[in-house]
Legacy VTK file of the C-alpha trace (Angstrom):
# vtk DataFile Version 3.0
C-alpha trace
ASCII
DATASET POLYDATA
POINTS 190 float
-10.973 17.172 -5.885
-9.137 14.251 -4.015
-5.207 15.153 -3.391
-3.293 12.182 -3.406
-0.242 12.358 -1.097
1.783 9.342 -2.562
4.020 8.903 -6.170
2.360 5.909 -6.198
0.834 4.862 -10.021
-1.023 2.133 -8.465
-2.951 4.087 -5.805
-3.875 6.773 -8.888
-5.487 3.736 -11.035
-7.064 2.678 -7.883
-8.866 5.775 -7.284
-9.425 6.072 -10.941
-11.218 2.642 -11.478
-13.700 3.830 -8.757
-14.366 7.104 -10.581
-12.176 9.441 -8.222
-9.928 12.040 -9.988
-7.520 13.215 -7.969
-4.062 15.410 -7.705
-0.988 13.702 -7.766
1.200 15.469 -4.175
3.861 13.136 -3.346
5.314 14.045 -0.217
8.914 13.314 1.673
8.341 11.039 4.877
11.087 9.696 7.131
9.706 5.648 6.668
12.416 4.195 9.227
10.084 1.510 11.648
10.164 2.306 14.749
12.121 -0.311 16.818
9.588 -2.901 18.280
6.939 -1.183 16.120
4.157 -3.465 14.994
3.273 -3.022 11.401
-0.021 -2.091 11.848
1.202 0.875 13.896
3.658 1.695 11.247
1.379 1.777 8.474
-0.975 3.990 10.584
1.699 6.224 11.574
2.883 6.313 7.790
-0.570 6.703 6.394
-1.017 9.968 8.936
2.145 11.353 8.605
1.564 11.566 4.727
-1.756 12.558 4.558
-0.829 15.720 6.630
2.600 16.331 4.962
0.023 16.466 2.128
-2.020 19.052 3.672
1.142 21.228 4.284
1.600 21.377 0.589
-2.441 21.224 -1.341
-4.146 23.587 1.555
-5.413 22.452 5.006
-8.920 22.912 3.420
-8.657 20.091 0.848
-9.372 16.486 1.288
-5.983 14.528 1.685
-5.376 11.482 1.292
-2.088 9.417 2.531
-1.762 5.763 2.624
0.901 2.885 3.644
1.075 -0.682 2.504
3.636 -3.311 3.827
3.914 -6.856 3.587
4.016 -8.628 6.990
5.297 -12.020 8.050
6.823 -13.694 11.189
5.748 -10.374 12.519
8.881 -8.607 10.394
7.812 -5.868 7.797
8.752 -6.142 4.708
9.225 -2.837 2.916
10.273 -1.922 -0.324
13.665 -3.863 -1.527
16.812 -2.308 -1.019
18.645 -3.720 -4.081
18.623 -7.348 -5.585
19.781 -9.346 -2.989
17.479 -7.626 -0.261
14.259 -8.760 -3.141
15.829 -12.373 -3.914
16.104 -12.448 0.225
12.356 -11.319 1.182
10.748 -13.480 -1.955
12.953 -17.040 -0.612
11.227 -15.935 2.551
7.548 -15.256 0.998
8.294 -18.792 -0.814
5.696 -21.122 0.060
4.224 -19.514 2.984
1.417 -17.689 3.669
1.872 -13.766 4.670
-0.734 -10.649 5.705
-0.443 -7.590 3.537
-1.738 -4.394 5.516
-2.398 -1.101 4.593
-3.627 1.837 6.225
-5.393 5.419 4.812
-5.811 8.137 6.262
-8.155 11.185 5.204
-7.533 14.511 6.291
-9.530 17.818 5.484
-8.779 20.543 8.241
-8.919 19.649 11.656
-10.589 16.061 10.970
-8.494 12.987 10.132
-10.471 9.639 9.696
-7.853 6.157 9.383
-8.421 3.153 8.622
-6.775 -0.459 7.711
-6.949 -3.605 6.053
-5.639 -6.777 6.255
-5.279 -9.366 3.496
-3.986 -13.280 3.877
-1.838 -14.251 0.903
-0.495 -17.551 -0.095
2.482 -17.709 -2.327
3.502 -21.100 -4.213
7.255 -22.354 -3.875
9.143 -19.460 -5.668
12.474 -21.185 -7.039
16.520 -18.923 -7.545
15.454 -19.314 -10.725
11.686 -18.194 -10.703
13.088 -15.040 -8.298
15.957 -14.534 -10.667
13.633 -13.998 -13.803
11.416 -11.912 -11.448
13.812 -9.777 -10.523
15.083 -8.881 -14.363
11.463 -7.945 -15.210
11.954 -4.977 -12.977
8.708 -5.368 -11.475
9.828 -6.351 -7.767
12.034 -2.840 -7.602
9.280 -0.497 -5.976
6.695 -3.100 -4.024
6.217 -3.977 -0.540
7.621 -7.370 -0.124
9.601 -6.971 -3.765
6.456 -8.592 -5.383
3.112 -6.931 -7.431
-0.055 -9.153 -7.430
-1.145 -7.256 -9.930
1.441 -8.124 -12.280
3.744 -11.230 -12.920
4.291 -12.266 -9.449
0.526 -12.973 -9.860
1.549 -16.328 -11.603
2.972 -17.002 -7.844
-0.177 -16.724 -5.829
-1.756 -19.049 -4.769
-4.905 -18.047 -3.029
-5.907 -14.676 -1.171
-7.958 -14.091 1.962
-9.502 -10.852 1.684
-9.301 -7.476 -0.098
-7.065 -7.749 -3.605
-7.316 -4.425 -4.077
-5.470 -4.051 -0.888
-2.861 -6.319 -1.461
-2.032 -3.031 -4.647
-2.310 -0.776 -2.418
-5.581 0.722 -1.068
-8.574 -0.999 0.116
-11.275 0.281 -1.978
-14.482 -0.719 -0.062
-12.767 0.936 3.034
-11.816 3.707 1.550
-15.169 4.200 0.185
-17.121 4.213 3.129
-14.590 6.572 4.512
-15.052 9.303 2.114
-19.124 8.993 2.628
-17.880 10.985 5.972
-16.042 13.928 3.952
-18.911 14.110 1.744
-17.534 12.154 -1.663
-19.850 9.734 -2.959
-18.051 7.525 -5.848
-21.589 6.342 -6.960
-22.922 9.278 -6.579
-20.150 12.026 -7.598
LINES 1 191
190 0 1 2 3 4 5 6 7 8 9 10 11 12 13 14 15 16 17 18 19 20 21 22 23 24 25 26 27 28 29 30 31 32 33 34 35 36 37 38 39 40 41 42 43 44 45 46 47 48 49 50 51 52 53 54 55 56 57 58 59 60 61 62 63 64 65 66 67 68 69 70 71 72 73 74 75 76 77 78 79 80 81 82 83 84 85 86 87 88 89 90 91 92 93 94 95 96 97 98 99 100 101 102 103 104 105 106 107 108 109 110 111 112 113 114 115 116 117 118 119 120 121 122 123 124 125 126 127 128 129 130 131 132 133 134 135 136 137 138 139 140 141 142 143 144 145 146 147 148 149 150 151 152 153 154 155 156 157 158 159 160 161 162 163 164 165 166 167 168 169 170 171 172 173 174 175 176 177 178 179 180 181 182 183 184 185 186 187 188 189
């Protein structure tokens, strides 16, 4: 059984969507962005660190999945908001613009570590102050990168996407399925 080194219910749901059961083993890693660290480098580092931390908890012989998702605009990484003011600023920045959602994942078993990344462009409509405030009041943006959830109420703000929808939710499923085959796991042939 796959070990998910994450407390994200969205990742667990995405794995279940493709028929993969997982054992949820949340890990605690320092998620501080290094000075001048690019979004892709950051998500890859986080995915690796989460997978390796998951191995410590679950055992090195188990197959562990670590992942990280960020929203990136103007070369800035938007993680999860600290509070309402932070969320409002993020949503104002994203309003009426295109941004990238980058997810990297790492699969680890024993000494073997395989990493991959996916980037999706998302165009959001203009989001006025009243809409931002109402959205915050829904509770949804509190634990989401970029302060929005495409699979939730924020869907009304999305004009279009280019790339993987599941990547924006938290895991690029096609890329993950391909990487899992290298570990002998095929979601279509359990």
